[in-house]
KEKOLDREN-580321 format. One record per residue: residue number from 0; residue in three letters; x, y, z negated of N, C-alpha, C in turn. Coordinates in steps of 0.05 Angstrom, whole numbers, plus 5000, padded with zeros to 4 digits. Each point is the difference from the previous one (the first is absolute). Layout:
N
REC   pos   code    n_x    n_y    n_z   ca_x   ca_y   ca_z    c_x    c_y    c_z
REC   NUM    Ala      X      Y      Z      X      Y      Z      X      Y      Z
...
END
This chain:
359
REC   pos   code    n_x    n_y    n_z   ca_x   ca_y   ca_z    c_x    c_y    c_z
REC     0    Met   2542   2259   1539   4973   5004   5011   4983   4975   4999
REC     1    Phe   4974   5003   5003   4982   4977   4999   4999   4986   5027
REC     2    Gln   4995   4974   4999   5000   4984   5024   4980   5011   5021
REC     3    Gly   5009   5004   5024   4982   5009   5021   4997   5030   5001
REC     4    Met   5013   5015   4982   4997   5029   4999   5024   5013   5014
REC     5    Ala   4994   5022   5014   5021   5016   5011   5009   5020   4978
REC     6    Glu   5025   5008   5001   5010   5019   4980   4989   5028   5005
REC     7    Phe   4993   5014   4978   4989   5026   5003   5008   5017   4975
REC     8    Thr   4997   5026   5002   5008   5018   4979   4976   5018   4993
REC     9    Leu   4994   5003   4974   4979   5018   4990   5012   5024   4986
REC    10    Phe   4991   5024   5008   5009   5024   4986   4977   5011   4984
REC    11    Val   4997   4991   4975   4979   5009   4983   5011   5004   4972
REC    12    Ile   4984   5012   4983   5009   5006   4973   5000   4975   4983
REC    13    Pro   5023   4991   4989   5001   4976   4985   4981   5000   4976
REC    14    Gly   4986   4977   4996   4982   4998   4977   4972   5012   5003
REC    15    Ser   4995   5014   5023   4975   5013   5003   4979   4981   5011
REC    16    Thr   4974   5007   4996   4979   4984   5011   5001   5000   5030
REC    17    Leu   5011   5021   5012   5003   5000   5029   5020   4979   5009
REC    18    Leu   5021   4996   4985   5020   4980   5007   4987   4972   4999
REC    19    Ile   4985   4995   4978   4987   4974   4998   4981   4995   5022
REC    20    Ser   4983   5020   5006   4980   4997   5021   5013   4996   5027
REC    21    Thr   5021   5015   5005   5013   4999   5026   5013   4973   5005
REC    22    Ile   5014   4990   4979   5013   4974   5003   4980   4978   5006
REC    23    Leu   4978   5000   4984   4980   4979   5004   4986   5003   5026
REC    24    Thr   4995   5025   5009   4986   5004   5025   5017   4989   5023
REC    25    Val   5026   5006   4999   5018   4990   5021   5001   4970   5001
REC    26    Phe   5003   4987   4976   5001   4971   5000   4973   4988   5007
REC    27    Ser   4978   5011   4991   4974   4988   5005   4992   5002   5029
REC    28    Ser   5012   5019   5015   4994   5003   5028   5014   4978   5016
REC    29    Leu   5020   4987   4987   5016   4979   5014   4992   4972   4992
REC    30    Ile   4995   4996   4974   4995   4973   4990   4984   5002   4974
REC    31    Arg   4984   4980   4994   4984   5000   4975   5011   4977   4983
REC    32    Tyr   4998   5005   4973   5009   4980   4981   4979   4995   4979
REC    33    Leu   4995   4975   4993   4986   4994   4975   5017   5007   4977
REC    34    Pro   4988   5005   4976   5017   5008   4977   5023   4982   4994
REC    35    Ser   4995   4973   5002   5021   4981   4994   5022   4999   5021
REC    36    Glu   4995   5011   5023   5020   4999   5022   5014   5027   5005
REC    37    Thr   4993   5020   4984   5012   5027   5004   5030   4999   4993
REC    38    Pro   5017   5010   5019   5029   5002   4994   5005   5016   4974
REC    39    Gly   5019   4990   4985   5006   5012   4974   5003   5030   5000
REC    40    Pro   5015   5012   5018   5003   5030   4999   4974   5015   5004
REC    41    Leu   4979   4987   5012   4975   5014   5004   4980   4996   4977
REC    42    Cys   5005   4981   4982   4980   4993   4979   4994   5025   4982
REC    43    Gly   5021   5014   4992   4995   5023   4983   4984   5021   5014
REC    44    Tyr   5007   5006   5025   4985   5019   5015   4971   4992   5003
REC    45    Arg   4995   4975   5005   4973   4989   5003   4984   5006   4975
REC    46    Glu   5010   4994   4977   4986   5003   4974   4995   5030   4995
REC    47    Arg   5021   5016   5004   4997   5029   4994   4980   5013   5019
REC    48    Glu   4999   4991   5025   4980   5011   5019   4972   4994   4991
REC    49    Leu   4994   4976   4990   4974   4993   4990   4993   5016   4976
REC    50    Val   5019   5005   4982   4995   5017   4977   4992   5028   5009
REC    51    Asn   5014   5011   5020   4993   5026   5010   4972   5001   5012
REC    52    Leu   4993   4979   5015   4974   4999   5013   4977   4997   4980
REC    53    Arg   5006   4988   4977   4979   4996   4980   4995   5026   4984
REC    54    Gly   5020   5017   4998   4997   5025   4985   4998   4995   4971
REC    55    Asp   4996   5021   4985   4998   4998   4970   4972   5007   4990
REC    56    Gly   4981   5004   5018   4972   5005   4991   4995   5028   4991
REC    57    Thr   5019   5018   5005   4996   5028   4991   5003   5019   5023
REC    58    Gly   4991   5025   4996   5003   5021   5020   4981   4998   5023
REC    59    Glu   4997   5022   5014   4983   5002   5023   5015   4991   5025
REC    60    Leu   4989   4983   5016   5013   4990   5024   4990   5014   5025
REC    61    Lys   5018   5004   5018   4993   5012   5026   5001   4979   5022
REC    62    Glu   4990   5007   5024   4999   4981   5021   5027   4989   5007
REC    63    Trp   5021   5016   4997   5027   4991   5009   5015   4984   4978
REC    64    Asp   4988   4998   4977   5014   4985   4978   4997   4970   5006
REC    65    Arg   5022   4986   4997   5000   4971   5005   4995   4985   4974
REC    66    Val   4976   5003   4990   4992   4987   4975   4973   4987   5004
REC    67    Tyr   4998   4975   4992   4975   4984   5002   4991   4992   4972
REC    68    Asp   4979   5014   4990   4990   4994   4974   4970   4999   5001
REC    69    Tyr   4988   4987   4979   4971   4996   5000   4985   5023   4985
REC    70    Ala   4976   5005   5009   4983   5019   4986   4971   4993   5005
REC    71    Tyr   4982   5011   4984   4972   4996   5005   4991   5022   5020
REC    72    Cys   4976   4995   5012   4989   5019   5018   4987   5023   4985
REC    73    Asn   5016   5018   4990   4990   5023   4984   5000   5025   5016
REC    74    Asp   5002   4998   5027   5002   5023   5017   4976   5003   5019
REC    75    Leu   4978   4987   4993   4976   5002   5017   4983   5024   4994
REC    76    Gly   5000   5008   4975   4984   5023   4991   5017   5025   4997
REC    77    Asn   4987   5022   4996   5013   5026   4995   4982   5018   4983
REC    78    Pro   4996   4992   4974   4983   5016   4983   5010   5027   4994
REC    79    Asp   5026   5005   5005   5011   5027   4996   4988   5019   5020
REC    80    Arg   4993   4990   5023   4988   5016   5021   4971   5006   4993
REC    81    Asp   4985   4979   4991   4973   5003   4993   4991   4974   4985
REC    82    Pro   4985   5002   4979   4991   4975   4985   4986   4980   5018
REC    83    Lys   4987   5009   5021   4986   4982   5018   5019   4981   5015
REC    84    Tyr   5026   5006   5000   5019   4984   5014   5014   4980   4980
REC    85    Ala   4990   4998   4976   5011   4980   4982   4993   4972   5009
REC    86    Arg   5020   4982   5000   4996   4972   5008   5016   4982   4980
REC    87    Pro   4990   4976   4996   5014   4982   4982   5027   4991   5011
REC    88    Val   5018   4993   4982   5026   4988   5008   4995   4971   5007
REC    89    Leu   5009   4992   5023   4997   4972   5009   5026   4985   4993
REC    90    Gly   4997   4978   4984   5023   4984   4992   5006   5003   4971
REC    91    Gly   5007   4977   4987   5010   5001   4973   4979   5000   4978
REC    92    Ser   4974   4997   5008   4979   4999   4980   4983   4976   5004
REC    93    Val   4984   4993   4980   4982   4977   5002   4980   5005   5022
REC    94    Glu   4989   5025   5002   4980   5006   5020   5011   5002   5028
REC    95    Tyr   5025   5011   5002   5013   5003   5026   5028   4989   4998
REC    96    Pro   5003   4973   5001   5027   4988   4995   5019   5004   5023
REC    97    Tyr   4992   5006   5023   5018   5003   5023   4987   5021   5019
REC    98    Pro   5014   5011   5020   5026   4992   5011   5023   5015   4987
REC    99    Arg   5024   4996   5011   5024   5015   4992   5009   5016   5025
REC   100    Arg   5014   5021   4995   5012   5016   5021   5029   5006   4993
REC   101    Gly   5014   5012   5019   5027   5008   4995   5000   5025   4983
REC   102    Arg   5017   5001   4979   5001   5023   4982   5013   5024   5014
REC   103    Thr   4987   5023   4998   5012   5025   5010   5008   5019   4978
REC   104    Gly   4990   4995   4976   5006   5018   4978   4981   5024   4998
REC   105    Arg   4980   5000   5018   4980   5022   4998   4987   4999   4973
REC   106    Pro   4998   5023   4986   4987   5000   4973   4970   4996   5003
REC   107    Pro   4987   4987   4980   4971   4997   5001   4986   5027   5002
REC   108    Ser   4977   5000   5011   4985   5025   5004   4990   5011   4974
REC   109    Glu   5004   5024   4996   4985   5014   4979   4974   5005   5018
REC   110    Thr   4718   4965   5579   4995   5011   5026   4976   4989   5014
REC   111    Gly   4992   5008   5018   4977   4990   5015   5009   4979   5021
REC   112    Phe   4981   4984   5012   5007   4980   5019   5011   5012   5026
REC   113    Gln   4990   5024   5007   5010   5012   5025   5030   5006   4998
REC   114    Asp   5008   5007   4976   5029   5005   4996   5016   4974   5006
REC   115    Val   4988   4977   4993   5014   4975   5005   5000   4995   5030
REC   116    Phe   4978   5004   5013   4999   4995   5029   5020   5019   5015
REC   117    Asp   5002   5024   4990   5018   5020   5013   5029   4991   4999
REC   118    Leu   5007   4982   4981   5028   4990   4999   5007   4985   5025
REC   119    Tyr   4980   4988   5013   5005   4983   5023   4994   5013   5026
REC   120    Glu   4981   5018   5001   4992   5012   5025   5020   5021   5009
REC   121    Gly   5012   4995   5023   5020   5019   5010   5026   5000   4986
REC   122    Ser   5006   4978   4985   5025   4998   4985   5016   4976   5009
REC   123    Glu   5023   4996   4988   5017   4977   5007   4992   4975   4985
REC   124    Phe   4982   5003   4980   4991   4976   4985   4980   4984   5016
REC   125    Pro   5004   4973   5001   4981   4984   5015   4973   4998   4985
REC   126    Thr   4978   5001   5014   4974   4998   4987   4996   4971   4991
REC   127    Pro   4992   4997   4974   4994   4973   4990   4980   4986   5017
REC   128    Gln   5004   4974   5005   4982   4985   5018   4971   5001   4990
REC   129    Val   4996   5000   4973   4973   4998   4989   4983   5024   5008
REC   130    Ile   5012   5023   5006   4984   5024   5007   5006   5009   5029
REC   131    Lys   5015   4984   5015   5007   5009   5027   4976   5002   5018
REC   132    Glu   4982   4980   4998   4976   5000   5017   4975   5011   4985
REC   133    Asp   5000   4998   4974   4977   5009   4985   5009   5011   4973
REC   134    Lys   4997   5027   4997   5010   5013   4976   4985   4991   4975
REC   135    Ser   4978   4987   5003   4985   4991   4976   5004   4971   4995
REC   136    Ala   5018   4987   5015   5003   4971   4996   5010   4992   4972
REC   137    Trp   5014   5019   4987   5011   4994   4973   4977   4997   4980
REC   138    Arg   4976   5009   5007   4977   4998   4981   4986   4973   5001
REC   139    Thr   5006   4983   5019   4985   4975   5003   5007   4980   4978
REC   140    Asp   4982   4982   4994   5005   4979   4981   5022   4981   5010
REC   141    Lys   5001   4996   5026   5021   4983   5011   5028   5011   4994
REC   142    Glu   5003   5026   5004   5026   5013   4996   5006   5001   4970
REC   143    Phe   4980   5005   4983   5004   5000   4971   5011   4973   4991
REC   144    Ala   4989   4978   5009   5010   4974   4993   5027   4994   5012
REC   145    Arg   5004   5008   5025   5026   4996   5012   5023   5013   4985
REC   146    Glu   4995   5026   4992   5021   5014   4986   5005   4989   4972
REC   147    Met   4980   4986   4989   5004   4987   4975   5022   4978   5001
REC   148    Leu   5002   4988   5024   5021   4979   5004   5025   5012   5013
REC   149    Ala   4997   5020   5016   5022   5012   5015   5013   5023   4985
REC   150    Gly   4988   5008   4977   5010   5023   4985   5022   4993   4980
REC   151    Pro   5004   5017   4980   5023   4997   4982   4997   4978   4979
REC   152    Asn   4975   4991   4995   4996   4981   4978   4984   4976   5008
REC   153    Pro   5009   4985   5021   4983   4978   5011   4998   4975   4983
REC   154    Val   5020   4996   4982   5000   4974   4985   4981   4999   4977
REC   155    Phe   4987   5022   4993   4983   5000   4977   4972   4990   5007
REC   156    Asn   4994   4998   5026   4974   4990   5009   5001   4970   4996
REC   157    Arg   4982   4989   4985   5000   4971   4994   4973   4987   5006
REC   158    Arg   5001   4973   5002   4976   4985   5005   4982   5000   4975
REC   159    Leu   4975   5004   5004   4981   5000   4978   4992   4971   4994
REC   160    Lys   5003   4993   4974   4996   4972   4992   4975   4996   4984
REC   161    Glu   4989   5022   4989   4975   4998   4985   4983   5025   5006
REC   162    Phe   4974   4996   4997   4982   5023   5005   4977   4999   4979
REC   163    Pro   4995   5024   4989   5013   5026   5005   5028   5000   4988
REC   164    Pro   5018   5019   5009   5027   5001   4989   5000   5005   4970
REC   165    Glu   5018   4987   4986   5001   5003   4971   5025   5016   4992
REC   166    Ser   4997   5015   4978   5023   5015   4989   5016   4983   4981
REC   167    Lys   5026   5006   4998   5017   4987   4980   5006   5018   4977
REC   168    Leu   4988   5023   4999   5004   5018   4977   4986   4988   4975
REC   169    Asp   5011   5005   4977   4989   4990   4975   4973   5012   4994
REC   170    Pro   4979   4983   5000   4973   5011   4995   4996   5012   4972
REC   171    Glu   5017   4991   4981   4999   5012   4973   5009   5029   5000
REC   172    Val   5016   5007   5019   5011   5028   5002   4984   5016   5021
REC   173    Tyr   4995   4988   5023   4989   5015   5022   4971   4993   5007
REC   174    Gly   4988   4982   4985   4973   4992   5006   4998   4984   5026
REC   175    Asn   4976   5000   5012   4996   4985   5024   5011   5015   5025
REC   176    Gln   5021   4990   5011   5012   5013   5024   4997   4983   5025
REC   177    Asn   4983   4980   4999   4995   4983   5024   4986   5016   5021
REC   178    Ser   5003   4992   5025   4989   5015   5022   4969   5000   5000
REC   179    Ser   4989   5022   5009   4971   5002   5003   4991   4995   5029
REC   180    Ile   5019   4991   5017   4992   4993   5028   4984   4975   4999
REC   181    Thr   4977   5000   5013   4982   4977   5000   4998   4988   5028
REC   182    Lys   4988   4976   5002   4996   4987   5026   4982   5017   5018
REC   183    Glu   4982   5015   4988   4983   5017   5017   5015   5022   5014
REC   184    His   5023   5008   4989   5017   5020   5013   5013   4990   5025
REC   185    Ile   5007   4974   5001   5018   4991   5021   4989   4976   5017
REC   186    Glu   4981   4985   4990   4994   4974   5012   4989   5003   5029
REC   187    Asn   4988   5022   5006   4989   5004   5027   5021   5007   5020
REC   188    His   5025   5002   4992   5022   5009   5018   5022   4979   5002
REC   189    Leu   4993   4974   4995   5019   4979   4999   4998   4982   5025
REC   190    Asp   4990   5011   5022   4997   4985   5025   4985   4973   4996
REC   191    Gly   4979   5002   4984   4983   4976   4996   5008   4982   4977
REC   192    Leu   5023   5005   4988   5009   4984   4978   4988   5009   4973
REC   193    Thr   4997   4981   4982   4994   5007   4972   5025   5008   4986
REC   194    Ile   4998   5013   4977   5024   5008   4986   5017   4975   4992
REC   195    Asn   4986   4979   4991   5015   4976   4992   5014   4987   5024
REC   196    Lys   4987   5001   5023   5013   4989   5024   5023   5017   5009
REC   197    Ala   4998   5026   4998   5022   5018   5007   5024   4996   4982
REC   198    Leu   4994   4996   4974   5022   4995   4981   5013   4973   5007
REC   199    Glu   4984   4980   5006   5011   4974   5007   5017   5001   5025
REC   200    Lys   4992   5015   5019   5015   5003   5025   5022   5020   4999
REC   201    Lys   5005   5011   4977   5021   5020   4995   4997   5024   5018
REC   202    Arg   4976   5011   5001   4994   5022   5018   4996   5027   4985
REC   203    Leu   5000   4999   4973   4996   5024   4984   5027   5008   4987
REC   204    Phe   5005   5027   5002   5024   5011   4989   4994   5024   4983
REC   205    Ile   5019   5008   4983   4995   5023   4982   5026   5016   4997
REC   206    Leu   4997   5026   5001   5021   5019   4991   4991   5010   4973
REC   207    Asp   5013   4992   4979   4991   5004   4972   5020   5016   4984
REC   208    His   4994   5026   4997   5017   5017   4982   4984   5007   4975
REC   209    His   4979   4986   4995   4983   5008   4977   5015   4997   4973
REC   210    Asp   5010   4976   4995   5013   4996   4973   5025   5016   4997
REC   211    Thr   5014   5006   5022   5024   5016   4998   4994   5029   4991
REC   212    Leu   4979   5012   5011   4995   5028   4995   4981   5006   4977
REC   213    Met   4982   4982   4994   4980   5006   4980   5011   5008   4973
REC   214    Pro   5021   4987   4989   5010   5009   4974   5011   5028   5000
REC   215    Tyr   5007   5011   5023   5012   5027   5001   4979   5022   5007
REC   216    Leu   4977   4992   5008   4980   5020   5008   4990   5015   4975
REC   217    Arg   5001   4987   4977   4990   5014   4976   5018   5024   4993
REC   218    Ile   5026   4998   5006   5018   5022   4993   5004   5020   5022
REC   219    Asn   4988   4994   5024   5003   5019   5022   4985   5025   4995
REC   220    Thr   5013   5023   5003   4988   5026   4992   4987   5015   5023
REC   221    Thr   5000   4989   5024   4990   5014   5023   4969   5003   4998
REC   222    Ser   4990   5022   5011   4971   5004   5001   4990   4987   5026
REC   223    Thr   5018   4993   5018   4991   4985   5024   5000   4970   4992
REC   224    Lys   4995   4983   5019   4997   4972   4994   5023   4983   5010
REC   225    Thr   5011   4984   4983   5017   4978   5007   4987   4974   4991
REC   226    Tyr   4995   4982   5018   4984   4976   4993   5018   4975   4998
REC   227    Ala   4991   4981   4983   5009   4973   5003   4983   4987   5022
REC   228    Leu   5012   4983   5016   4987   4994   5026   5004   4971   5009
REC   229    Arg   4979   4989   5012   5001   4974   5013   4989   5003   5028
REC   230    Thr   5013   4987   5019   4990   4999   5028   4998   4971   5008
REC   231    Val   4976   4991   5008   4996   4973   5009   4999   5000   5031
REC   232    Leu   5014   4981   5012   5002   4999   5030   4993   4972   5009
REC   233    Phe   4992   4998   5026   4993   4975   5012   5018   4995   5024
REC   234    Leu   5011   4975   5002   5017   4993   5023   4982   4990   5023
REC   235    Lys   5000   5015   5022   4983   4994   5023   5012   4978   5017
REC   236    Asp   4984   4990   5018   5009   4979   5018   5024   5008   5017
REC   237    Asp   5002   5026   5007   5022   5010   5017   5025   5005   4984
REC   238    Gly   5000   4993   4974   5025   5004   4984   5003   5027   4988
REC   239    Thr   4981   5018   5003   5001   5026   4988   4983   5001   4975
REC   240    Leu   5005   5020   4983   4985   5003   4975   4979   5022   5004
REC   241    Lys   4978   4998   4986   4981   5022   4999   4992   5004   4971
REC   242    Pro   4998   5025   4991   4992   5006   4973   4971   4994   4996
REC   243    Leu   4993   4988   4977   4972   4994   4993   4989   5018   4978
REC   244    Ala   5017   5007   4981   4991   5016   4977   5024   5013   4987
REC   245    Ile   4996   5024   4989   5021   5014   4984   4987   5007   4974
REC   246    Glu   5012   4992   4978   4990   5006   4973   5018   5020   4987
REC   247    Leu   4989   5023   4991   5014   5021   4986   4991   5000   4971
REC   248    Ser   5020   4999   4982   4993   4998   4971   5014   5021   4984
REC   249    Leu   4987   5008   4979   5010   5019   4980   4996   4989   4972
REC   250    Pro   5016   5008   4980   4994   4992   4973   4973   5010   4990
REC   251    His   4987   4985   4983   4974   5008   4990   5004   5025   4982
REC   252    Pro   4983   5020   5003   5004   5025   4985   4997   4997   4970
REC   253    Asp   4988   4978   4991   4996   4995   4971   5023   4984   4988
REC   254    Gly   5020   4992   5016   5022   4986   4989   5007   4975   5016
REC   255    Asp   5025   4991   4998   5009   4977   5016   4985   4974   4994
REC   256    Lys   4991   4996   4976   4987   4975   4993   4973   4996   5015
REC   257    Phe   4990   5021   5012   4975   4999   5015   5004   4991   5029
REC   258    Gly   5026   4995   5007   5005   4991   5027   5003   5022   5020
REC   259    Ala   4995   4993   5026   5004   5019   5022   4973   5010   5010
REC   260    Val   5001   5025   5011   4977   5010   5015   5007   4998   5029
REC   261    Ser   4986   4983   5015   5009   4994   5027   4977   5006   5020
REC   262    Lys   5009   5007   5024   4982   5004   5023   5011   4984   5024
REC   263    Val   4983   4987   5014   5008   4984   5023   4990   5013   5026
REC   264    Tyr   5018   5003   5019   4993   5012   5026   5005   4980   5022
REC   265    Thr   4982   5000   5020   5001   4981   5022   5001   5015   5027
REC   266    Pro   5009   4987   5021   5004   5014   5026   4975   5014   5010
REC   267    Ala   5004   5024   5010   4979   5016   5013   5014   5018   5021
REC   268    Glu   4986   5007   5021   5012   5015   5022   4988   5028   5002
REC   269    His   4976   5005   4991   4987   5025   5006   4989   5013   4974
REC   270    Gly   4995   5026   5003   4987   5015   4978   5017   5002   4975
REC   271    Val   4986   5005   4978   5013   5003   4974   5015   4975   4992
REC   272    Glu   4987   4977   5005   5012   4974   4993   5026   4996   5015
REC   273    Gly   5001   5008   5025   5024   4997   5015   5023   5017   4989
REC   274    Ser   4993   5025   4992   5021   5018   4988   5010   4989   4974
REC   275    Ile   4982   4989   4984   5008   4989   4974   5017   4976   5004
REC   276    Trp   4994   4983   5020   5016   4977   5006   5029   5008   5008
REC   277    Gln   5002   5021   5016   5026   5010   5007   5016   5009   4976
REC   278    Leu   4986   5013   4981   5014   5009   4975   5009   4976   4984
REC   279    Ala   4983   4979   4998   5007   4976   4985   5025   4987   5013
REC   280    Lys   5002   4999   5026   5023   4989   5013   5025   5017   4995
REC   281    Ala   4996   5026   4999   5022   5018   4994   5011   4995   4972
REC   282    Tyr   4982   4996   4980   5009   4994   4973   5016   4973   5000
REC   283    Ala   4990   4981   5015   5014   4974   5001   5028   5003   5012
REC   284    Ala   5002   5015   5021   5026   5004   5013   5020   5015   4982
REC   285    Val   4989   5021   4986   5018   5015   4982   5009   4984   4977
REC   286    Asn   4981   4984   4988   5008   4982   4978   5022   4981   5008
REC   287    Asp   4997   4988   5024   5019   4980   5010   5027   5014   5004
REC   288    Ser   5000   5024   5012   5024   5014   5005   5013   5008   4973
REC   289    Gly   4984   5009   4981   5011   5008   4974   5012   4977   4985
REC   290    Tyr   4987   4976   5001   5011   4976   4988   5027   4994   5012
REC   291    His   5001   5001   5027   5026   4995   5013   5021   5020   4992
REC   292    Gln   4993   5025   4999   5020   5021   4994   5011   4998   4972
REC   293    Leu   4982   4996   4980   5008   5001   4972   5010   4973   4990
REC   294    Leu   4987   4978   5009   5007   4974   4988   5017   4983   5019
REC   295    Ser   4990   4994   5023   5015   4983   5019   5027   5013   5007
REC   296    His   4999   5026   5006   5024   5013   5010   5017   5011   4977
REC   297    Trp   4989   5020   4985   5018   5013   4981   5007   4981   4976
REC   298    Leu   4980   4990   4986   5005   4984   4976   5014   4974   5007
REC   299    Asn   4989   4984   5018   5010   4973   5005   5023   5000   5019
REC   300    Thr   5008   5022   5011   5023   5001   5018   5021   5019   4989
REC   301    His   4995   5026   5001   5020   5020   4992   5006   4998   4970
REC   302    Ala   4980   5001   4983   5005   5001   4971   5012   4974   4991
REC   303    Val   4991   4977   5011   5011   4974   4992   5029   4998   5006
REC   304    Ile   5009   5010   5023   5027   4996   5009   5020   5019   4987
REC   305    Glu   4991   5023   4989   5020   5019   4990   5017   4989   4977
REC   306    Pro   4988   4985   4981   5018   4988   4979   5021   4981   5011
REC   307    Phe   4994   4987   5023   5020   4982   5012   5022   5016   5013
REC   308    Val   4993   5024   5011   5021   5017   5011   5019   5009   4977
REC   309    Ile   4988   5008   4978   5016   5009   4977   5017   4977   4989
REC   310    Ala   4988   4977   4996   5014   4977   4989   5023   4991   5018
REC   311    Thr   4995   5000   5027   5021   4992   5018   5025   5019   4998
REC   312    Asn   4995   5026   4999   5022   5018   4998   5013   5000   4972
REC   313    Arg   4986   4992   4980   5011   4999   4973   5016   4975   4995
REC   314    Gln   4992   4978   5013   5011   4974   4993   5017   4987   5022
REC   315    Leu   4995   5007   5024   5015   4988   5022   5019   5020   5013
REC   316    Ser   5025   4995   4998   5020   5018   5012   4996   5001   5030
REC   317    Val   5010   5022   5012   4998   5003   5029   5017   4978   5014
REC   318    Leu   5017   4986   4985   5015   4978   5011   4983   4974   5001
REC   319    His   4978   5000   4986   4984   4975   4999   4985   4995   5025
REC   320    Pro   5000   4976   5011   4986   4994   5025   4970   5005   4998
REC   321    Ile   4988   4995   4977   4971   5005   4997   4994   5030   5002
REC   322    Asn   5018   5017   4990   4997   5029   5003   4999   5007   5029
REC   323    Lys   5018   4989   5015   5001   5006   5029   4974   4990   5014
REC   324    Leu   4990   4977   4991   4975   4989   5012   4976   5018   4994
REC   325    Leu   4998   5011   4976   4977   5015   4992   5001   5030   5008
REC   326    Asp   5024   5010   5003   5003   5029   5004   4984   5011   5023
REC   327    Pro   4999   4987   5024   4983   5012   5021   4970   5001   4994
REC   328    His   4991   4982   4983   4971   4999   4993   4994   5021   4979
REC   329    Phe   5020   5009   4985   4995   5020   4979   5005   5028   5009
REC   330    Arg   5010   5004   5024   5008   5026   5009   4977   5020   4999
REC   331    Asp   5005   5023   4986   4981   5022   4998   4975   4994   4983
REC   332    Thr   4998   4976   4989   4976   4993   4984   4996   5019   4977
REC   333    Met   5021   5005   4984   4997   5017   4977   4993   5029   5007
REC   334    Asn   5012   5010   5022   4993   5027   5009   4971   5002   5008
REC   335    Ile   4991   4980   5015   4972   5000   5009   4981   4998   4976
REC   336    Asn   5007   4983   4981   4983   4998   4976   4998   5026   4985
REC   337    Ala   5023   5013   4997   5000   5025   4985   4983   5021   5014
REC   338    Leu   5002   5001   5027   4984   5019   5015   4970   4993   4998
REC   339    Ala   4993   4974   4999   4972   4992   4997   4989   5009   4974
REC   340    Arg   5016   4999   4978   4991   5009   4974   4997   5030   4998
REC   341    Gln   5012   5014   5019   4998   5029   5000   4977   5011   5017
REC   342    Ile   4992   4986   5021   4980   5011   5018   4977   4981   5007
REC   343    Leu   5003   4974   4995   4980   4981   5009   4982   4990   4977
REC   344    Ile   5012   4989   4979   4984   4989   4978   5001   5017   4975
REC   345    Asn   5011   5023   5002   5002   5018   4976   4974   5014   4995
REC   346    Ala   4998   5014   4977   4976   5015   4993   4995   5021   5022
REC   347    Gly   4976   4999   5011   4993   5019   5021   5012   4994   5026
REC   348    Gly   5013   4977   5003   5013   4993   5025   4982   4990   5022
REC   349    Val   5011   4988   5021   4985   4993   5023   4978   4980   4993
REC   350    Val   5007   4979   4985   4980   4980   4994   4977   5011   4984
REC   351    Glu   5006   5017   4979   4978   5011   4984   4985   5022   5016
REC   352    Ser   5011   5010   5021   4987   5021   5015   4983   4988   5023
REC   353    Thr   5005   4975   5007   4987   4989   5023   4986   4973   4994
REC   354    Val   5015   4980   4993   4989   4973   4998   4982   4997   4976
REC   355    Tyr   5010   5006   4976   4985   4998   4976   4999   5028   4987
REC   356    Pro   4980   5016   5007   5001   5029   4993   5002   5004   4970
REC   357    Ser   5017   5019   4993   5004   5010   4973   5015   4979   4983
REC   358    Lys   5000   5004   4974   5017   4984   4982   4992   4971   4999
END
């Protein structure tokens, strides 16, 4: 027996993958070994287990199969259901070089506000503080700015260093994409400061999703509007932010080289202007939430980590200490990712039905 191990007996079929898996599982639950330190009798089992986990790249895999292999994200669309659900394969091409997912073997495709309030009134759910005393408090500019920092995507809000904001998109391809926000839009709301003084005192901030979204708006098929967007905010003396202007932009109807068609909206409380300002804030919030959902969360978290889950299981035996270190962080990641590709980011899924309407 190995040093420090109690004697035990295994009743399994000799030579089977179950035998290999069982032996390594028992030993890995007791002690971990680097490859160079693995006891001789376990070395063969260790190598054969990794071969089993890597698979041979063929056949359709089920959830219970212990195989970790790479594939492209070719399961977002479903053109067999309807041509409108056709979507490009992500990964493996010059246009879409990444991400990777775990291979499954799937063949390629041939309410109203009162309803929300009713969730809390007379139920076990606690009423959110923001609407506890005033059901319209969520509509205020103060709450809009607060949620920008307290919401799901707070780190994208950055200090504004030049005015007007400039685009980093290639002007040869996209034309003039610089902001159309002017000093006349905001200078009367800077608590007596000029724009240059506000920049110098580090009091101007921007939530800028313009360059991220503009290249994709040309291919968006929705008849509703999805905008590229900039929101400029001012840091007040009390440490809170207030929105100064929201710029909504669309590609020029005559082609990308003509730049953007932009409209700038400024705070208003009453009448038509007040309603339009509320809509502009709604677009800003939805854009920010959509960026978080698709990029910060799915792409830069879930999709990025899946190849590491696959590589760990293909290259590091369960006896390896690094495998043990990473395993809790990888738990259920591949299952969650597969589910997201089926109902969240797939053709006609939640994101296309709500955040960025249509294809």
